[in-house]
A tleap script that builds the chain and sets N, CA, C and O, in Angstrom:
source leaprc.protein.ff14SB
mol = sequence {
  NMET GLU PHE TYR ASN LEU SER SER ALA MET
  GLY GLN ARG PHE ALA GLU ILE ALA SER GLU
  MET THR GLU LYS VAL ARG GLU LEU GLY PRO
  ASN PRO VAL LYS LYS GLY LYS ALA LYS GLU
  LYS ILE LEU ILE GLY GLY LYS GLU CGLU
}
set mol.1.N position { 28.662 16.501 -39.845 }
set mol.1.CA position { 28.634 17.751 -40.300 }
set mol.1.C position { 27.667 18.054 -41.323 }
set mol.1.O position { 27.708 17.359 -42.338 }
set mol.2.N position { 26.860 18.906 -41.246 }
set mol.2.CA position { 25.850 19.234 -42.359 }
set mol.2.C position { 26.127 20.646 -42.686 }
set mol.2.O position { 26.523 21.456 -41.849 }
set mol.3.N position { 25.900 20.927 -43.970 }
set mol.3.CA position { 25.798 22.183 -44.582 }
set mol.3.C position { 24.591 22.588 -45.199 }
set mol.3.O position { 23.973 21.691 -45.772 }
set mol.4.N position { 24.039 23.887 -45.220 }
set mol.4.CA position { 22.979 24.422 -45.849 }
set mol.4.C position { 23.104 25.600 -46.625 }
set mol.4.O position { 23.741 26.576 -46.227 }
set mol.5.N position { 22.498 25.549 -47.762 }
set mol.5.CA position { 22.595 26.789 -48.668 }
set mol.5.C position { 21.252 27.257 -48.858 }
set mol.5.O position { 20.465 26.779 -49.675 }
set mol.6.N position { 20.953 28.469 -47.860 }
set mol.6.CA position { 19.862 29.243 -47.838 }
set mol.6.C position { 19.829 30.570 -48.564 }
set mol.6.O position { 20.911 31.113 -48.788 }
set mol.7.N position { 18.687 31.162 -48.965 }
set mol.7.CA position { 18.844 32.475 -49.353 }
set mol.7.C position { 18.301 33.258 -48.250 }
set mol.7.O position { 17.760 32.643 -47.330 }
set mol.8.N position { 18.379 34.670 -48.210 }
set mol.8.CA position { 17.737 35.333 -47.338 }
set mol.8.C position { 16.364 35.455 -47.059 }
set mol.8.O position { 15.836 36.050 -46.119 }
set mol.9.N position { 15.748 34.713 -48.147 }
set mol.9.CA position { 14.331 34.763 -48.120 }
set mol.9.C position { 13.710 33.607 -47.360 }
set mol.9.O position { 12.535 33.598 -46.992 }
set mol.10.N position { 14.614 32.600 -47.146 }
set mol.10.CA position { 14.187 31.377 -46.362 }
set mol.10.C position { 14.120 31.365 -45.025 }
set mol.10.O position { 14.356 30.279 -44.496 }
set mol.11.N position { 13.820 32.424 -44.216 }
set mol.11.CA position { 13.659 32.476 -42.767 }
set mol.11.C position { 13.210 31.461 -42.117 }
set mol.11.O position { 13.789 30.838 -41.227 }
set mol.12.N position { 11.847 31.229 -42.694 }
set mol.12.CA position { 11.269 29.689 -41.898 }
set mol.12.C position { 11.900 28.610 -42.111 }
set mol.12.O position { 11.742 27.751 -41.243 }
set mol.13.N position { 12.749 28.282 -43.210 }
set mol.13.CA position { 13.483 27.199 -43.276 }
set mol.13.C position { 14.598 27.126 -42.577 }
set mol.13.O position { 15.022 26.015 -42.260 }
set mol.14.N position { 15.280 28.298 -42.207 }
set mol.14.CA position { 16.286 28.274 -41.199 }
set mol.14.C position { 15.831 28.028 -39.905 }
set mol.14.O position { 16.549 27.293 -39.227 }
set mol.15.N position { 14.780 28.477 -39.383 }
set mol.15.CA position { 14.280 28.523 -38.029 }
set mol.15.C position { 14.122 27.085 -37.885 }
set mol.15.O position { 14.434 26.631 -36.784 }
set mol.16.N position { 13.645 26.169 -38.885 }
set mol.16.CA position { 13.385 24.693 -38.821 }
set mol.16.C position { 14.609 23.972 -38.636 }
set mol.16.O position { 14.783 23.123 -37.762 }
set mol.17.N position { 15.556 24.381 -39.591 }
set mol.17.CA position { 16.914 23.732 -39.374 }
set mol.17.C position { 17.623 23.924 -38.266 }
set mol.17.O position { 18.331 22.996 -37.874 }
set mol.18.N position { 17.584 25.070 -37.591 }
set mol.18.CA position { 18.139 25.539 -36.344 }
set mol.18.C position { 17.471 24.671 -35.080 }
set mol.18.O position { 18.115 24.263 -34.113 }
set mol.19.N position { 16.154 24.492 -35.280 }
set mol.19.CA position { 15.544 23.716 -34.296 }
set mol.19.C position { 16.024 22.321 -34.437 }
set mol.19.O position { 16.276 21.764 -33.369 }
set mol.20.N position { 16.212 21.610 -35.560 }
set mol.20.CA position { 16.458 20.341 -35.852 }
set mol.20.C position { 17.816 20.026 -35.212 }
set mol.20.O position { 18.053 19.052 -34.496 }
set mol.21.N position { 18.681 21.000 -35.577 }
set mol.21.CA position { 20.002 20.797 -35.010 }
set mol.21.C position { 20.316 20.772 -33.446 }
set mol.21.O position { 21.106 20.095 -32.788 }
set mol.22.N position { 19.353 21.817 -33.081 }
set mol.22.CA position { 19.385 21.921 -31.709 }
set mol.22.C position { 18.937 20.681 -30.953 }
set mol.22.O position { 19.484 20.334 -29.906 }
set mol.23.N position { 17.954 20.039 -31.498 }
set mol.23.CA position { 17.417 18.539 -31.039 }
set mol.23.C position { 18.474 17.437 -31.230 }
set mol.23.O position { 18.547 16.477 -30.464 }
set mol.24.N position { 19.162 17.588 -32.119 }
set mol.24.CA position { 20.274 16.618 -32.464 }
set mol.24.C position { 21.444 16.674 -31.266 }
set mol.24.O position { 22.004 15.713 -30.739 }
set mol.25.N position { 21.627 18.030 -31.017 }
set mol.25.CA position { 22.804 18.112 -30.185 }
set mol.25.C position { 22.411 17.706 -28.546 }
set mol.25.O position { 23.229 17.263 -27.740 }
set mol.26.N position { 20.953 17.970 -28.264 }
set mol.26.CA position { 20.654 17.716 -27.048 }
set mol.26.C position { 20.509 16.052 -26.781 }
set mol.26.O position { 20.613 15.449 -25.713 }
set mol.27.N position { 20.226 15.519 -28.155 }
set mol.27.CA position { 20.162 14.058 -27.890 }
set mol.27.C position { 21.588 13.355 -27.833 }
set mol.27.O position { 21.728 12.191 -27.458 }
set mol.28.N position { 22.610 14.156 -28.233 }
set mol.28.CA position { 23.946 13.526 -28.120 }
set mol.28.C position { 24.515 13.623 -26.679 }
set mol.28.O position { 25.366 12.838 -26.258 }
set mol.29.N position { 23.909 14.791 -25.843 }
set mol.29.CA position { 24.249 14.888 -24.705 }
set mol.29.C position { 25.579 15.482 -24.538 }
set mol.29.O position { 26.201 15.794 -25.553 }
set mol.30.N position { 26.133 15.693 -23.275 }
set mol.30.CA position { 27.236 16.416 -22.762 }
set mol.30.C position { 28.532 15.769 -23.640 }
set mol.30.O position { 28.525 14.586 -23.981 }
set mol.31.N position { 29.504 16.572 -23.923 }
set mol.31.CA position { 30.724 16.092 -24.340 }
set mol.31.C position { 31.482 15.370 -23.341 }
set mol.31.O position { 31.996 16.010 -22.424 }
set mol.32.N position { 31.617 14.075 -23.409 }
set mol.32.CA position { 32.665 13.186 -22.766 }
set mol.32.C position { 33.830 13.500 -22.516 }
set mol.32.O position { 34.297 13.263 -21.402 }
set mol.33.N position { 34.697 14.215 -23.674 }
set mol.33.CA position { 36.001 14.490 -23.393 }
set mol.33.C position { 35.980 15.750 -22.452 }
set mol.33.O position { 36.903 15.815 -21.641 }
set mol.34.N position { 35.167 16.629 -22.454 }
set mol.34.CA position { 34.919 17.868 -21.441 }
set mol.34.C position { 34.791 17.466 -20.089 }
set mol.34.O position { 35.357 18.074 -19.181 }
set mol.35.N position { 34.106 16.515 -19.916 }
set mol.35.CA position { 33.863 16.005 -18.333 }
set mol.35.C position { 34.642 15.085 -18.153 }
set mol.35.O position { 34.318 14.363 -17.209 }
set mol.36.N position { 35.812 14.726 -18.824 }
set mol.36.CA position { 36.735 13.747 -18.341 }
set mol.36.C position { 36.485 12.383 -18.487 }
set mol.36.O position { 37.334 11.598 -18.066 }
set mol.37.N position { 35.440 11.953 -19.026 }
set mol.37.CA position { 34.929 10.640 -18.992 }
set mol.37.C position { 35.438 9.770 -20.071 }
set mol.37.O position { 35.200 8.563 -20.123 }
set mol.38.N position { 36.336 10.596 -21.159 }
set mol.38.CA position { 36.625 9.786 -22.258 }
set mol.38.C position { 37.752 8.888 -21.952 }
set mol.38.O position { 38.753 9.366 -21.417 }
set mol.39.N position { 37.684 7.498 -22.268 }
set mol.39.CA position { 38.542 6.543 -22.070 }
set mol.39.C position { 39.857 6.416 -22.880 }
set mol.39.O position { 40.937 6.088 -22.389 }
set mol.40.N position { 39.615 6.740 -24.281 }
set mol.40.CA position { 40.650 6.945 -25.567 }
set mol.40.C position { 41.786 7.925 -25.231 }
set mol.40.O position { 41.498 9.067 -24.871 }
set mol.41.N position { 42.883 7.583 -25.320 }
set mol.41.CA position { 43.904 8.619 -25.208 }
set mol.41.C position { 44.128 9.140 -26.668 }
set mol.41.O position { 44.003 8.432 -27.667 }
set mol.42.N position { 44.509 10.601 -26.671 }
set mol.42.CA position { 44.548 11.238 -27.888 }
set mol.42.C position { 46.087 11.289 -28.248 }
set mol.42.O position { 46.916 11.671 -27.423 }
set mol.43.N position { 46.397 10.914 -29.424 }
set mol.43.CA position { 47.923 10.942 -29.992 }
set mol.43.C position { 47.915 12.096 -30.758 }
set mol.43.O position { 46.915 12.401 -31.409 }
set mol.44.N position { 48.966 12.802 -30.751 }
set mol.44.CA position { 49.103 14.246 -31.490 }
set mol.44.C position { 50.654 14.027 -31.878 }
set mol.44.O position { 51.462 13.985 -30.951 }
set mol.45.N position { 51.030 13.911 -32.981 }
set mol.45.CA position { 52.419 13.701 -33.619 }
set mol.45.C position { 53.085 12.640 -32.709 }
set mol.45.O position { 54.207 12.826 -32.239 }
set mol.46.N position { 52.370 11.535 -32.478 }
set mol.46.CA position { 52.983 10.444 -31.775 }
set mol.46.C position { 53.306 10.389 -30.272 }
set mol.46.O position { 53.837 9.438 -29.699 }
set mol.47.N position { 52.902 11.562 -29.709 }
set mol.47.CA position { 53.006 11.916 -28.384 }
set mol.47.C position { 51.574 12.011 -27.689 }
set mol.47.O position { 50.682 12.701 -28.183 }
set mol.48.N position { 51.433 11.400 -26.710 }
set mol.48.CA position { 50.096 11.312 -25.903 }
set mol.48.C position { 49.761 12.775 -25.366 }
set mol.48.O position { 50.634 13.484 -24.866 }
set mol.49.N position { 48.486 13.158 -25.501 }
set mol.49.CA position { 48.092 14.430 -25.233 }
set mol.49.C position { 47.112 14.376 -24.006 }
set mol.49.O position { 46.615 15.413 -23.567 }
savepdb mol mol.pdb
quit
């Protein structure tokens, strides 16, 4: 997780950060949980979900 503190005058830097984050997400690829490919079981409150 990343946080950025930008002023309203930093539009160019905002665009750079948005591009960097988009590229990182593309490198990660699809969410394996959403595609049903995750092998791990999720335990919530001791119960398998």
